[in-house]
C-alpha positions as a Python dict, from the first residue, in 0.01 Angstrom:
ca = {
    (1, 'M'): (0, 0, 0),
    (2, 'A'): (136, 340, -100),
    (3, 'A'): (94, 658, 105),
    (4, 'I'): (-61, 841, -193),
    (5, 'D'): (-273, 699, -474),
    (6, 'V'): (-284, 924, -782),
    (7, 'L'): (-593, 916, -1004),
    (8, 'M'): (-515, 1022, -1362),
    (9, 'P'): (-808, 995, -1606),
    (10, 'V'): (-718, 993, -1975),
    (11, 'R'): (-904, 965, -2302),
    (12, 'N'): (-707, 1027, -2620),
    (13, 'G'): (-451, 1246, -2445),
    (14, 'V'): (-130, 1107, -2592),
    (15, 'Q'): (11, 1452, -2677),
    (16, 'F'): (72, 1549, -2314),
    (17, 'L'): (35, 1221, -2128),
    (18, 'G'): (409, 1148, -2115),
    (19, 'Q'): (486, 1487, -1958),
    (20, 'S'): (212, 1434, -1702),
    (21, 'I'): (333, 1087, -1602),
    (22, 'E'): (693, 1206, -1580),
    (23, 'S'): (589, 1486, -1344),
    (24, 'I'): (456, 1220, -1107),
    (25, 'I'): (769, 1007, -1142),
    (26, 'G'): (977, 1318, -1065),
    (27, 'Q'): (811, 1394, -731),
    (28, 'T'): (1041, 1444, -432),
    (29, 'F'): (793, 1235, -232),
    (30, 'R'): (845, 877, -347),
    (31, 'D'): (577, 664, -177),
    (32, 'W'): (300, 676, -437),
    (33, 'R'): (100, 464, -680),
    (34, 'L'): (-27, 606, -1009),
    (35, 'L'): (-361, 470, -1134),
    (36, 'I'): (-416, 571, -1497),
    (37, 'L'): (-790, 548, -1572),
    (38, 'D'): (-814, 480, -1945),
    (39, 'H'): (-1155, 591, -2071),
    (40, 'G'): (-1143, 410, -2405),
    (41, 'S'): (-845, 583, -2569),
    (42, 'S'): (-773, 509, -2936),
    (43, 'D'): (-483, 746, -3008),
    (44, 'G'): (-195, 554, -2851),
    (45, 'S'): (-246, 680, -2495),
    (46, 'T'): (-303, 327, -2366),
    (47, 'E'): (13, 194, -2528),
    (48, 'L'): (219, 488, -2398),
    (49, 'A'): (87, 435, -2046),
    (50, 'H'): (176, 67, -2059),
    (51, 'R'): (533, 151, -2165),
    (52, 'Y'): (573, 364, -1853),
    (53, 'A'): (415, 92, -1638),
    (54, 'A'): (662, -162, -1774),
    (55, 'K'): (946, 54, -1639),
    (56, 'D'): (790, 154, -1304),
    (57, 'C'): (584, -92, -1101),
    (58, 'R'): (416, 194, -916),
    (59, 'I'): (217, 272, -1234),
    (60, 'Q'): (-100, 75, -1310),
    (61, 'I'): (-346, 110, -1597),
    (62, 'L'): (-716, 48, -1539),
    (63, 'S'): (-930, 12, -1851),
    (64, 'M'): (-1272, 173, -1793),
    (65, 'P'): (-1422, 250, -2136),
    (66, 'G'): (-1779, 215, -2014),
    (67, 'A'): (-1761, 464, -1726),
    (68, 'E'): (-2029, 734, -1737),
    (69, 'H'): (-1845, 1056, -1812),
    (70, 'L'): (-1579, 1195, -1576),
    (71, 'A'): (-1777, 1152, -1255),
    (72, 'G'): (-1834, 783, -1321),
    (73, 'L'): (-1471, 734, -1419),
    (74, 'L'): (-1339, 897, -1103),
    (75, 'N'): (-1584, 716, -877),
    (76, 'A'): (-1472, 388, -1036),
    (77, 'G'): (-1111, 487, -977),
    (78, 'L'): (-1177, 571, -613),
    (79, 'A'): (-1305, 216, -563),
    (80, 'H'): (-951, 92, -641),
    (81, 'C'): (-780, 325, -391),
    (82, 'D'): (-652, 211, -52),
    (83, 'A'): (-397, 482, 33),
    (84, 'R'): (-410, 735, 314),
    (85, 'Y'): (-433, 1014, 55),
    (86, 'V'): (-576, 1024, -298),
    (87, 'M'): (-437, 1284, -535),
    (88, 'R'): (-611, 1397, -853),
    (89, 'H'): (-401, 1478, -1155),
    (90, 'D'): (-503, 1542, -1515),
    (91, 'A'): (-330, 1381, -1812),
    (92, 'D'): (-235, 1716, -1967),
    (93, 'D'): (-109, 1896, -1653),
    (94, 'I'): (233, 1895, -1489),
    (95, 'A'): (272, 1839, -1115),
    (96, 'L'): (542, 2060, -966),
    (97, 'P'): (816, 1845, -803),
    (98, 'D'): (723, 1911, -440),
    (99, 'R'): (346, 1889, -481),
    (100, 'M'): (311, 1563, -288),
    (101, 'A'): (559, 1665, -20),
    (102, 'L'): (388, 1999, 47),
    (103, 'T'): (44, 1842, 69),
    (104, 'S'): (163, 1555, 288),
    (105, 'D'): (336, 1800, 525),
    (106, 'F'): (18, 2008, 550),
    (107, 'Y'): (-194, 1705, 633),
    (108, 'A'): (58, 1599, 898),
    (109, 'M'): (-19, 1922, 1083),
    (110, 'H'): (-387, 1962, 990),
    (111, 'G'): (-526, 1610, 967),
    (112, 'H'): (-891, 1707, 1014),
    (113, 'Y'): (-928, 1845, 660),
    (114, 'V'): (-1086, 1626, 394),
    (115, 'V'): (-971, 1821, 86),
    (116, 'V'): (-650, 2015, 27),
    (117, 'G'): (-587, 2200, -299),
    (118, 'G'): (-366, 2488, -398),
    (119, 'E'): (-267, 2739, -660),
    (120, 'A'): (-199, 2665, -1027),
    (121, 'I'): (19, 2822, -1294),
    (122, 'M'): (-182, 2834, -1614),
    (123, 'M'): (-2, 2746, -1937),
    (124, 'D'): (-99, 2720, -2302),
    (125, 'S'): (-68, 2416, -2527),
    (126, 'H'): (299, 2502, -2586),
    (127, 'G'): (381, 2510, -2214),
    (128, 'R'): (410, 2889, -2191),
    (129, 'S'): (291, 3042, -1863),
    (130, 'I'): (-5, 3272, -1919),
    (131, 'D'): (-162, 3334, -1575),
    (132, 'R'): (-185, 3214, -1217),
    (133, 'L'): (-491, 3086, -1033),
    (134, 'Q'): (-498, 3181, -664),
    (135, 'P'): (-806, 3046, -484),
    (136, 'P'): (-892, 3149, -127),
    (137, 'T'): (-685, 2972, 139),
    (138, 'D'): (-879, 3037, 459),
    (139, 'P'): (-1137, 2761, 525),
    (140, 'Q'): (-1402, 3018, 615),
    (141, 'A'): (-1341, 3204, 289),
    (142, 'I'): (-1366, 2874, 101),
    (143, 'T'): (-1698, 2800, 271),
    (144, 'A'): (-1834, 3144, 179),
    (145, 'A'): (-1714, 3115, -180),
    (146, 'S'): (-1874, 2771, -219),
    (147, 'F'): (-2218, 2934, -237),
    (148, 'F'): (-2120, 3117, -557),
    (149, 'Y'): (-1843, 2926, -740),
    (150, 'N'): (-1599, 2639, -698),
    (151, 'P'): (-1308, 2770, -483),
    (152, 'I'): (-1116, 2443, -526),
    (153, 'I'): (-904, 2384, -837),
    (154, 'H'): (-992, 2024, -909),
    (155, 'P'): (-658, 1900, -1054),
    (156, 'T'): (-468, 2037, -750),
    (157, 'V'): (-671, 1833, -500),
    (158, 'T'): (-551, 1565, -261),
    (159, 'L'): (-812, 1386, -50),
    (160, 'N'): (-775, 1263, 307),
    (161, 'F'): (-921, 933, 196),
    (162, 'P'): (-1035, 776, 526),
    (163, 'L'): (-1227, 1094, 614),
    (164, 'F'): (-1358, 1122, 257),
    (165, 'R'): (-1500, 770, 280),
    (166, 'K'): (-1639, 837, 629),
    (167, 'L'): (-1843, 1123, 480),
    (168, 'G'): (-1976, 886, 213),
    (169, 'A'): (-1852, 1136, -45),
    (170, 'F'): (-1849, 1072, -419),
    (171, 'Y'): (-1849, 1265, -745),
    (172, 'G'): (-2173, 1394, -890),
    (173, 'G'): (-2435, 1360, -616),
    (174, 'D'): (-2582, 1481, -288),
    (175, 'F'): (-2397, 1262, -39),
    (176, 'L'): (-2484, 1485, 259),
    (177, 'G'): (-2853, 1408, 212),
    (178, 'V'): (-2957, 1772, 199),
    (179, 'L'): (-3237, 1704, -49),
    (180, 'P'): (-3509, 1437, -53),
    (181, 'D'): (-3421, 1129, -259),
    (182, 'C'): (-3655, 1230, -540),
    (183, 'E'): (-3487, 1572, -576),
    (184, 'R'): (-3120, 1478, -551),
    (185, 'P'): (-2926, 1579, -863),
    (186, 'T'): (-2687, 1359, -1056),
    (187, 'V'): (-2405, 1553, -1222),
    (188, 'T'): (-2182, 1335, -1438),
    (189, 'R'): (-1970, 1602, -1609),
    (190, 'C'): (-1881, 1974, -1623),
    (191, 'A'): (-1980, 2045, -1258),
    (192, 'E'): (-1909, 1710, -1088),
    (193, 'D'): (-1621, 1870, -897),
    (194, 'Y'): (-1830, 2170, -782),
    (195, 'I'): (-2109, 1956, -635),
    (196, 'L'): (-1846, 1744, -453),
    (197, 'F'): (-1619, 2017, -318),
    (198, 'G'): (-1910, 2253, -259),
    (199, 'Q'): (-2064, 2012, -10),
    (200, 'I'): (-1732, 1948, 164),
    (201, 'G'): (-1651, 2319, 155),
    (202, 'L'): (-1979, 2406, 326),
    (203, 'S'): (-1873, 2168, 602),
    (204, 'G'): (-1553, 2372, 657),
    (205, 'L'): (-1330, 2078, 567),
    (206, 'C'): (-1144, 2222, 266),
    (207, 'A'): (-816, 2413, 256),
    (208, 'N'): (-592, 2554, -16),
    (209, 'L'): (-216, 2597, 1),
    (210, 'A'): (-89, 2942, -93),
    (211, 'V'): (165, 2795, -336),
    (212, 'P'): (137, 2658, -691),
    (213, 'L'): (107, 2280, -702),
    (214, 'I'): (66, 2226, -1076),
    (215, 'R'): (112, 2375, -1419),
    (216, 'Y'): (-246, 2375, -1548),
    (217, 'R'): (-297, 2331, -1923),
    (218, 'V'): (-550, 2559, -2092),
    (219, 'H'): (-652, 2459, -2445),
}
C-alpha cells in the first residue's frame, strides 16, 4: 500500500500524457501509486501508459471504457484506492516536483481536513505560462465562496481518503442528504467537482495551500 494513490483519467490524451506521467515520477515524495484510468483511448495513450508501467511498477493502468463521463470514471477509480491520501491529476497537466511533499506535510499538521488543494500556474498548449490561479486559502473564505463558485481547483486536489469515505462522499451527487431522494441531482460532467467540493466546503473541511502545485494546461 502506498501513502498516496494518484488518479489520472485519460481519453485520447497522448500529446501530453508522457509529460504528465513524468511529473509524477519526478516527485520528491516517493511513496506513491499512479492509477491511470483509461476511458477508451484510441490514439496511442493506452500503449504509452503501458510503456511507462513496464518501467515503473508503481504505475497501473485500469481500462474503464464504459464509465459514465468523468464523474463515473473517477468514482470507479476511487473504488480501487486504498492509500491514506488520494491525489487527482489530469493527463495534460504537470505536477510541480514538491506537490506531494507539500500536501503531505500540510496534512501531517492539519489532519482534520478532507480536501487540500492549492494554486496553479496556467499554461498554453505550448507550455508557456499565461496566468496564475490563486483560490482562497482560509477555510471560512472557502466555505463562503462555495455558495457562488468552486473555490477548489480540481486537478490540485488531494483527499484525506479515510475521512472522505467516512463522509460517504463521491463525485456527482448529494452525499450529505440535503435534499429528498426524489430531488437529488446527478451531475456526471462539467460540474461534478463543484457539487463534490461545494458540499465538503460548506462543512468547513477544505483548505488551499498558498503555493502553486501544478502547471495547469488551458486549451
